[in-house]
C-alpha positions in Angstrom: 25.7 -10.0 -12.7 22.0 -10.0 -13.7 20.0 -13.2 -13.6 19.5 -14.8 -17.0 16.2 -16.1 -18.2 17.5 -19.7 -17.9 18.7 -19.2 -14.3 15.3 -17.7 -13.4 13.5 -20.7 -15.0 15.7 -23.1 -13.1 15.0 -21.3 -9.8 11.2 -21.3 -10.4 11.2 -25.0 -11.5 13.4 -26.1 -8.5 11.0 -28.0 -6.3 13.3 -27.9 -3.2 12.4 -24.3 -2.3 11.6 -24.6 1.5 10.4 -22.2 4.2 10.8 -23.6 7.7 8.7 -22.4 10.6 5.6 -20.3 11.1 5.1 -17.0 9.4 4.0 -14.2 11.7 2.9 -10.8 10.4 4.7 -7.8 11.8 3.8 -4.2 12.0 5.0 -2.2 8.9 8.2 -0.3 9.7 6.5 2.9 8.3 3.6 2.4 10.8 1.1 2.2 7.9 -2.0 0.0 8.2 0.0 -2.7 6.4 1.6 -5.7 8.0 4.6 -7.6 6.6 6.9 -10.6 6.9 10.3 -11.7 5.6 11.5 -15.3 5.6 14.4 -17.2 4.3 13.9 -19.7 1.4 16.3 -22.6 1.4 17.0 -24.8 -1.7 19.3 -27.7 -2.5 21.2 -25.5 -4.9 21.9 -22.7 -2.4 20.1 -20.0 -4.3 20.2 -16.8 -2.2 16.4 -16.3 -1.8 14.0 -14.9 0.6 10.2 -14.2 0.6 8.7 -10.9 1.5 4.9 -10.4 2.1 2.8 -7.4 2.7 -0.9 -7.1 3.5 -3.0 -4.0 3.7 -6.4 -4.9 5.1 -7.9 -1.5 4.4 -7.7 -1.8 0.6 -7.4 -5.0 0.8 -4.1 -5.7 -1.0 -1.5 -8.4 -0.8 2.0 -8.8 -2.3 4.1 -12.0 -2.0 7.5 -11.6 -3.6 10.3 -14.1 -4.1 13.5 -12.1 -3.9 17.0 -13.0 -5.0 19.6 -11.3 -2.8 21.7 -10.7 -5.9 19.0 -9.7 -8.5 16.1 -8.3 -6.5 12.5 -9.3 -6.9 12.2 -12.2 -9.4 8.7 -13.5 -8.9 5.7 -11.9 -7.3 2.0 -12.0 -6.8 0.0 -8.8 -6.3 -3.7 -8.7 -5.4 -5.8 -5.6 -4.9 -3.9 -3.2 -7.1 -3.6 -2.9 -10.9 -0.3 -2.8 -12.9 0.8 -1.1 -16.1 3.4 -3.1 -18.2 6.3 -1.4 -19.9 4.4 -1.6 -23.3 1.5 0.4 -21.7 -0.9 -2.5 -21.4 -2.7 -2.7 -18.1 -3.3 -5.9 -16.1 -5.9 -6.4 -13.4 -5.9 -6.3 -9.7 -4.7 -9.9 -9.5 -1.4 -10.3 -11.4 2.0 -12.0 -11.3 5.5 -10.7 -12.1 8.1 -13.0 -13.7 11.7 -12.1 -14.1 13.1 -11.7 -17.6 16.3 -10.3 -18.9 14.4 -7.8 -21.0 12.1 -6.4 -18.4 13.5 -7.6 -15.0 10.3 -7.8 -12.8 8.4 -5.0 -14.6 6.2 -7.3 -16.9 3.1 -8.8 -15.3 0.3 -11.0 -16.4 -3.1 -12.2 -15.0 -2.9 -15.7 -13.6 -5.7 -18.3 -13.6 -4.4 -20.2 -10.6 -5.0 -17.7 -7.9 -8.7 -17.8 -7.0 -8.6 -16.6 -3.3 -9.5 -13.0 -2.6 -7.2 -10.4 -1.2 -9.0 -10.4 2.1 -7.8 -14.0 2.7 -4.0 -13.8 2.8 -3.6 -17.3 4.3 -5.5 -19.0 1.4 -3.7 -16.8 -1.2 -0.4 -17.9 0.4 -1.3 -21.5 0.1 -2.2 -21.1 -3.6 0.9 -19.1 -4.3 3.2 -21.7 -2.7 1.6 -24.5 -4.6 2.0 -22.8 -7.9 5.6 -21.5 -7.2 6.7 -25.0 -5.8 7.5 -23.6 -2.4 7.1 -26.0 0.5 6.2 -24.3 3.7 6.9 -26.4 6.8 4.8 -24.4 9.2 1.8 -22.2 9.3 1.0 -18.7 8.2 -0.7 -17.1 11.0 -3.6 -14.8 10.1 -2.7 -11.1 10.1 -3.6 -9.2 13.3 -6.9 -7.3 13.3 -6.8 -3.6 12.2 -6.5 -1.3 15.2 -9.1 1.4 15.3 -8.2 5.0 15.6 -7.9 5.9 19.3 -8.3 9.6 18.7 -11.7 10.1 17.0 
């Protein structure tokens, strides 16, 4: 059953969203230059949530996505890549996606609360968590440095 607008708003407003432990970036499973993480998000209501992050240092580009195990991506922040909304309007390189019954996660807008740049994923994470009322009891470790090409 798809998430209703009211259910989404309740999840976003719930201030008991909690991530325990440090976040460590892992190599992308496709062996791209990107790194990623996936962590569980606990709540007092038992919402089935997790957070997924990706960072490509070459562009640079970041995505932090709050994902419902039953409905998919419901809230996300993208930096470093533009987006075209279903109505054809374009939003800039820094934008957020909010779940709606009408558009699911396809509609985006430009936020004013994210001021960190895409080359600083830790500061972006801190701003995202503050705005999305996610408490992180731990640290986000900086992404590992980009490995140079061994075969020049």
